[in-house]
C-alpha positions in Angstrom: 213.7 210.6 192.8 216.8 210.5 190.6 215.1 210.2 187.2 212.8 213.1 188.1 215.9 215.2 189.0 217.6 214.2 185.8 214.6 215.2 183.7 214.8 218.7 185.1 218.4 219.2 184.1 219.2 221.9 181.5 221.8 219.6 179.9 221.3 216.4 178.0 221.8 213.4 180.3 222.7 209.8 179.2 221.9 206.9 181.6 223.4 203.5 181.1 221.5 200.5 182.6 223.6 197.4 182.4 222.2 193.8 182.5 218.8 195.4 182.2 217.1 192.0 181.8 217.6 191.5 185.5 214.6 193.8 186.3 212.4 190.8 185.4 213.2 189.5 188.8 211.2 192.5 190.2 208.0 191.4 188.7 206.2 191.5 192.1 206.5 195.2 192.2 206.0 195.7 188.4 209.4 197.5 188.2 209.3 197.5 184.4 206.0 199.4 184.3 207.1 201.8 187.0 210.3 202.6 185.3 208.6 203.1 181.9 206.1 205.4 183.4 208.9 207.5 185.0 211.0 207.9 181.9 208.6 208.1 179.0 208.0 211.9 179.4 211.6 212.9 180.1 212.9 215.1 177.3 216.5 215.7 178.5 217.4 212.2 179.5 218.4 209.4 177.1 218.7 205.8 178.1 220.9 202.9 177.0 219.8 199.5 178.0 222.4 196.8 178.0 221.9 193.1 178.5 223.9 189.9 178.0 220.8 187.6 177.9 219.7 188.1 174.3 216.3 186.5 174.3 215.2 188.0 177.6 216.1 191.5 176.3 214.3 190.8 173.0 211.2 189.7 174.9 211.2 192.9 176.9 211.3 195.2 173.9 209.4 193.1 171.3 206.5 191.7 173.3 203.4 193.9 172.9 202.3 193.1 176.4 205.5 194.4 178.0 205.9 198.0 179.2 209.1 198.6 177.1 207.6 197.3 173.8 209.1 199.4 171.0 210.6 201.8 173.5 214.1 201.7 172.1 216.0 201.0 168.9 217.7 197.6 169.1 221.3 196.8 168.3 223.3 193.6 168.6 226.9 194.2 169.7 229.2 191.7 168.2 232.3 190.2 169.8 235.3 192.5 170.4 237.9 192.3 167.6 240.4 189.7 168.7 243.4 191.9 167.7 242.1 194.7 170.0 241.7 192.2 172.9 245.1 190.8 172.3 246.7 194.2 172.4 244.8 195.1 175.6 246.0 191.9 177.3 249.6 192.3 176.2 249.8 195.9 177.2 248.4 195.2 180.7 250.6 192.3 181.4 253.6 194.4 180.3 252.9 196.7 183.3 254.2 193.8 185.4 256.8 193.0 182.8 255.0 189.7 182.0 255.3 188.4 178.4 252.2 187.2 176.6 252.7 186.2 173.1 250.0 186.3 170.4 249.5 182.5 170.3 248.7 182.3 174.1 246.6 185.4 174.0 244.5 183.8 171.3 244.2 180.7 173.4 242.9 182.8 176.3 240.3 184.3 174.0 239.3 180.8 172.8 238.9 179.3 176.3 236.7 182.2 177.4 234.6 182.3 174.2 235.8 185.8 173.6 233.5 187.2 176.3 235.0 190.2 178.0 233.8 189.3 181.5 235.4 185.9 181.4 238.5 187.1 179.6 239.1 189.5 182.5 238.4 186.9 185.1 240.9 184.5 183.6 243.5 187.2 182.9 243.2 188.3 186.6 243.9 184.8 187.8 246.9 184.5 185.4 248.2 187.9 186.7 248.0 186.7 190.3 249.8 183.5 189.5 252.7 184.9 187.4 255.8 186.5 188.7 257.2 189.7 187.4 259.3 189.3 184.2 257.6 185.9 183.7 256.3 184.3 180.5 252.8 183.0 180.2 252.6 179.5 178.9 249.7 177.4 177.8 250.3 175.3 180.9 250.0 178.4 183.0 246.7 179.3 181.4 245.3 175.8 181.8 246.3 175.8 185.5 244.5 179.1 186.0 241.4 177.8 184.2 241.3 174.9 186.6 241.6 177.3 189.6 238.7 179.4 188.3 236.6 176.3 187.9 237.5 175.0 191.3 236.5 178.4 192.9 233.1 178.0 191.3 232.8 174.2 191.6 230.2 174.1 194.4 228.0 176.7 192.5 228.4 174.8 189.2 227.5 171.5 190.8 224.4 172.9 192.5 223.4 174.6 189.3 223.6 171.4 187.4 222.0 169.2 190.0 219.0 171.5 190.3 218.1 171.0 186.7 215.5 168.5 185.4 216.7 165.3 183.7 215.9 166.8 180.2 217.8 170.0 181.0 220.8 168.0 182.1 220.8 166.0 178.9 220.6 169.2 176.8 223.5 170.8 178.7 225.7 167.8 178.2 224.8 167.7 174.5 225.6 171.4 174.1 229.1 170.8 175.4 229.7 169.0 172.0 227.8 171.3 169.7 224.6 173.4 169.6 223.5 173.5 166.0 220.0 172.3 165.0 219.2 170.9 168.4 215.6 170.0 167.5 216.6 167.9 164.5 216.0 164.2 164.5 219.7 163.5 163.9 220.8 165.7 166.8 218.3 164.2 169.3 219.3 160.7 168.2 223.0 161.3 168.4 222.7 162.8 171.9 219.9 160.5 173.1 217.6 163.5 173.9 213.9 163.3 174.7 211.0 164.2 172.4 210.9 167.5 170.6 208.2 168.9 172.9 210.2 167.9 176.1 213.4 169.3 174.6 211.6 172.6 173.7 210.5 173.0 177.3 214.0 172.3 178.6 215.4 174.8 176.1 213.0 177.6 177.1 213.7 177.1 180.8 217.4 177.2 180.4 217.2 180.3 178.2 214.9 182.0 180.7 217.4 181.2 183.5 220.3 182.6 181.4 222.1 179.2 181.5 222.1 178.9 177.7 221.3 181.3 174.8 221.2 181.1 171.1 222.2 183.1 168.0 220.4 182.2 164.8 220.2 178.4 164.9 223.0 177.7 167.3 222.6 177.3 171.1 225.4 177.7 173.5 226.2 177.6 177.2 226.6 181.2 178.4 229.4 180.6 180.9 232.4 179.0 179.2 233.8 177.9 182.6 230.5 176.1 183.4 230.8 174.4 180.0 234.4 173.2 180.9 233.1 172.0 184.3 230.4 169.9 182.6 233.0 168.5 180.3 234.9 167.2 183.3 231.9 165.3 184.7 
């Protein structure tokens, strides 16, 4: 197989595995264990495991019962510097002679929570809806945001409707803020269920990748889904 061929190479090889947490969907064939058994003895191959679902990745590498326990050094990659993202956007729009000023570029970053995938998704929609030598306005960005949401509307609605009542309540609350969600004041303000019920809802939404948390703050992972929920 490919990994065996790579291991016999006379040159160092680097393999990138993106969204690695998705292998959890292959539990039935124990793909994690199979992959670990294949790569653990390879001397010429180095692996980089990338994943956007922080807690799922942490569980894979920190749980003693999992095949990849302590198998790699861990690093959290922060958000891209906003000035670099702005420069990237402006330079690419200039290829079509489209003007994007810094204020509107910052607005695009804010709307997309500074997540590269969603920045590119929105920028692509703006590109398609702006004529050459045009100027991108806030109204243009808002229009394109609505178009992205409309394209995903059926999926978003199904995603929301398939959640339990407690998960729906938590998602709506997270549209406002996500700090200290288990505190009495937070639960009271947002009329959330008991701590035990809320914890089950939180674990389920994190497992499904719908929400995540950094330190003590929870957030909805898809900024367009969050905007959709705000419109309900």
